[in-house]
N, C-alpha and C positions, 0 to 999 in steps of 0.2 A: 829105908831108902832115903835119898837126899832131896831136899826141896829148897831151891834158892829163895832168898828174901824177895818179897814183892811189896809194892805199896799197900798200905792198910786197906782192907776191904777188896783188893783186886783179886779177881778170879783169873788164874792163868793156867794154861795147859803146860805140863812138864813132861819131858821124855826122860824116864829113869833108866839107868844103865846098871846091869848086874853081870859080872862083878863091877863094883863102883870105882873104876880106874879110867883115866883118860890119858892118851888116846885109847879108844877101844880097839881091840884086834880080834880077828876071827878065831884064832887059835885059843882064845880065852873063853870060848863057848858063851858068847854074849847073848843076853836076853834083854829086849827093850820093852818097857811098860809105859803106855800112854796114860798119864794121870791128869784128870781134869774134871770139870763138872759135866755130868751127863752119863749116858750108858754106853757100853761098848758098841751098840748098834749105831751110835751117832759119831763114831770115830772113823776118820779117813787117814790112811797112811800115805806118805810120800817118800819116794826114793830118788835121789839125784834130781830133786825139784819137780818130778812128775808124779801124778797120781799113781799109786802102786797097787795093782790088783783090786780085789774086792774084799780086802781084809776087814772084818768087823770085830775082830778080837782086840782086847786092850793090851795083850802081851803076846810076843812071839820070839822065837829063837832065830837069830840072824845067820844066814848061810851065804851071803854075798857081801863083798865090800861095797861101800857107798856112803852117801850122806842121807840120813833118815830124819823124818819129822812126822808129827801126827797133828791132826786137827780135830778139835772137839767143837760141836755146834755151839755150845754155850760159852766156852772159854777161849776159843781161837786156836791159833797155830803155835805149836811148841818151838823152842829153839832147836836147831839141827844138832844131830849127833853123827860124827864121822866114825865109820868102822873101817879099818884098814886091814891089809894082810901083810904088813911089813914084817921083815924077819927080825929086826932089832928095834925096840922101842924104849923110851924113857917115859915112865908113867907117873902120874900124880893122882892122889885121891880126888874123886868127883865130889867136891864140897867147896863152899865159899871159904876163901882164905883171906886173912887180913895181915898187914905188915906186922912182923914180929911173931907170927904163929910158927910153931914147929911143924914141919911137914916131912912125911916119909916119901922118898922117891924110890921107884923100882926100875932097874935096868934089866930088860928081859929079852931073851932071844930063843 
């Protein structure tokens, strides 16, 4: 999985996407994993900014488009991940990129 850089010693909650492409699309069979300090029982999921169900798992398969985030009691709220159901998308790998890096783009429909 991919984990963005964070300040030294910082504990942050990350929302990992599989497959690791952005934007994420439903027809890609997307799985989200909440990665942070703590146990799955301490994880709260959010969809479109609202608390979403009583999910206590750290991983789940996405079945609806929307904006997802998770919260871990110890490390806070993750960045949002948008999952769309667009018919045509230009995707890039979910990873930190720097100027001059070579990147693979995918145009898919």
